[in-house]
C-alpha positions as CSV (number, residue, x, y, z in Angstrom):
1,M,3.2,6.3,41.9
2,N,0.4,6.1,39.4
3,F,-1.4,3.1,38.0
4,L,1.2,2.8,35.3
5,G,4.0,2.1,37.8
6,D,7.0,4.3,38.3
7,R,7.0,5.7,34.8
8,S,4.9,8.8,34.1
9,D,5.2,8.8,30.3
10,G,2.5,6.1,29.9
11,M,4.9,3.5,28.5
12,A,5.1,1.1,31.5
13,W,2.4,-1.1,30.1
14,I,4.3,-2.0,27.0
15,H,7.0,-3.8,29.1
16,H,4.3,-6.1,30.5
17,V,2.7,-6.7,27.2
18,I,5.8,-7.1,25.1
19,P,8.8,-8.3,27.1
20,G,12.2,-7.0,26.0
21,N,14.6,-4.1,26.3
22,F,13.1,-1.0,24.8
23,T,15.9,1.5,24.5
24,S,13.8,3.9,22.4
25,D,10.2,3.7,23.7
26,R,9.0,6.8,21.9
27,T,10.3,5.5,18.5
28,S,8.9,2.0,19.1
29,V,5.5,3.3,20.0
30,A,5.5,5.9,17.2
31,T,6.3,3.2,14.7
32,M,3.7,0.9,16.3
33,E,1.1,3.6,16.2
34,R,1.8,4.4,12.5
35,T,1.7,0.8,11.6
36,T,-1.5,0.3,13.5
37,R,-3.0,3.4,12.0
38,D,-2.0,2.4,8.4
39,T,-3.3,-1.2,8.9
40,G,-6.6,0.3,10.2
41,I,-6.9,2.6,7.3
42,A,-6.2,-0.3,4.8
43,L,-8.6,-2.6,6.6
44,L,-11.3,0.1,6.7
45,G,-10.8,0.9,3.0
46,G,-10.7,-2.7,1.8
47,G,-13.5,-3.7,4.1
48,G,-15.6,-0.9,2.9
49,I,-15.1,-1.9,-0.7
50,A,-15.8,-5.6,0.0
51,T,-18.9,-4.7,2.0
52,G,-20.2,-2.4,-0.7
53,L,-19.6,-5.0,-3.5
54,Q,-21.2,-7.7,-1.4
55,W,-24.2,-5.5,-0.9
56,L,-24.4,-4.4,-4.5
57,A,-23.4,-7.5,-6.5
58,G,-24.1,-10.3,-4.0
59,H,-21.0,-12.3,-5.0
60,H,-19.1,-13.3,-1.8
61,T,-15.9,-14.4,-3.5
62,L,-15.7,-11.4,-5.8
63,A,-16.3,-9.1,-2.8
64,F,-13.7,-10.9,-0.6
65,V,-10.9,-11.0,-3.2
66,T,-11.5,-7.4,-4.3
67,G,-11.5,-6.2,-0.7
68,L,-8.3,-8.2,-0.1
69,C,-6.6,-6.6,-3.1
70,W,-7.6,-3.1,-2.0
71,T,-6.5,-3.7,1.6
72,C,-3.1,-4.9,0.5
73,A,-2.7,-2.1,-2.0
74,L,-3.6,0.6,0.5
75,K,-1.3,-0.9,3.2
76,L,1.6,-1.2,0.7
77,T,1.0,2.4,-0.5
78,L,1.2,3.7,3.0
79,H,4.3,1.5,3.7
80,I,6.1,3.0,0.7
81,G,5.1,6.5,1.7
82,H,6.6,6.0,5.2
83,L,9.8,4.0,4.4
84,Y,10.7,5.7,1.1
85,P,9.1,9.2,1.1
86,A,11.5,10.4,-1.6
87,Y,10.1,7.7,-3.9
88,A,6.4,8.0,-3.1
89,T,5.8,9.8,-6.3
90,G,8.0,10.1,-9.3
91,E,9.6,13.4,-10.0
92,T,11.1,12.8,-13.4
93,W,9.5,12.2,-16.8
94,A,11.3,8.8,-17.0
95,D,9.3,7.6,-13.9
96,K,6.0,9.4,-14.7
97,R,5.8,7.9,-18.2
98,W,5.9,4.3,-17.0
99,T,3.6,5.0,-14.1
100,G,1.2,6.7,-16.5
101,L,1.4,3.9,-19.0
102,G,0.7,1.2,-16.4
103,T,-2.1,3.2,-14.6
104,G,-3.7,4.2,-17.9
105,L,-3.8,0.6,-19.3
106,I,-5.2,-0.8,-16.0
107,T,-7.9,1.9,-15.9
108,L,-8.7,1.3,-19.6
109,A,-9.1,-2.4,-18.8
110,A,-11.3,-1.6,-15.8
111,L,-13.5,0.9,-17.6
112,L,-13.6,-0.2,-21.2
113,G,-12.5,-3.9,-20.9
114,V,-15.4,-4.6,-18.7
115,S,-17.7,-2.7,-21.0
116,P,-21.4,-2.2,-21.1
117,Q,-21.5,-4.5,-24.2
118,L,-20.6,-7.5,-22.1
119,P,-23.7,-9.6,-21.2
120,I,-23.3,-9.3,-17.5
121,A,-25.2,-7.3,-14.8
122,N,-24.2,-3.8,-14.0
123,E,-23.4,-4.7,-10.4
124,L,-21.0,-7.5,-11.5
125,R,-19.4,-5.1,-14.0
126,L,-18.8,-2.6,-11.2
127,G,-17.3,-5.4,-9.1
128,L,-15.0,-6.5,-11.9
129,G,-13.9,-3.0,-12.5
130,F,-12.9,-2.6,-8.8
131,L,-11.1,-5.9,-8.9
132,V,-9.1,-4.9,-12.0
133,L,-8.2,-1.5,-10.4
134,G,-7.3,-3.1,-7.1
135,T,-5.2,-5.8,-8.7
136,G,-3.4,-3.1,-10.8
137,L,-2.6,-1.1,-7.7
138,V,-1.2,-4.1,-5.9
139,A,0.9,-4.9,-8.9
140,Y,2.3,-1.4,-9.0
141,T,3.1,-1.1,-5.3
142,T,4.7,-4.6,-5.1
143,G,6.8,-3.8,-8.2
144,T,7.8,-0.5,-6.6
145,L,8.8,-2.2,-3.4
146,A,10.7,-4.9,-5.3
147,V,12.8,-2.3,-7.1
148,L,13.4,-0.2,-4.0
149,E,14.5,-3.1,-1.9
150,R,16.7,-4.5,-4.6
151,V,18.4,-1.1,-5.1
152,E,18.5,-0.7,-1.3
153,V,18.3,3.1,-1.3
154,D,18.1,5.2,1.7
155,S,14.9,7.3,1.8
156,S,16.9,10.4,2.8
157,S,19.2,10.2,-0.2
158,P,18.3,11.7,-3.6
159,P,17.1,9.3,-6.3
160,V,19.8,7.2,-7.8
161,D,20.4,7.5,-11.6
162,L,20.4,3.8,-12.4
163,K,21.6,4.3,-16.0
164,A,24.7,6.2,-14.8
165,Q,25.4,3.7,-12.1
166,Q,25.1,0.8,-14.7
167,T,27.5,2.6,-17.0
168,V,30.1,3.0,-14.2
169,D,29.7,-0.6,-13.2
170,N,30.2,-1.8,-16.8
171,E,33.5,0.1,-17.2
C-alpha cells in the first residue's frame, strides 16, 4: 500500500478532497486538468496584459478592466474550442464574412478610432486599443456561445444549415 491508499493510479486523493462517487475518474480529472490549464492560460494572458498596461500607462482601472476582458475572452475561446471543436472556426463563406466584418470593424476602432490625432498620451492610446480589442473578442465569443447553446448542437455533428431548417419548420 502506497501513500495514496489502495489505489495505484494516483486518484485516491480526489475522494478525500471532493467527496462523491466518481465513476469515471480519468474523465473527471482530464476535464479538471483541461479546465485548470485553460483558466491558467487565460489568467496568465489577461494578467500579463493588465500588468503591462499598468506599467506603461499607470492607469489602474484601465489596466484592470482590460485584463479582465482579455482573461474572459481567452477563457471563452478555449471553452468554445473544447466543447464545440467543429465550430471553433468557420468553414463557410457565410460564417467568415460576418466574422471578418466584426473583427475588421473592431480592429479599425482600436487602431484608427483611437488615433494619433487624439490629444492623449501614447501609453493611454495603447491601453484603449487593447481595451477595444479585448471587448470585441469578448463580444464575439459570448455571441458565439449564445448561438451554439441556443441551437444546442453536438460538437461531433456537422454544422447545421439554419436556413434549410427554418424553411422546413415554416412549412
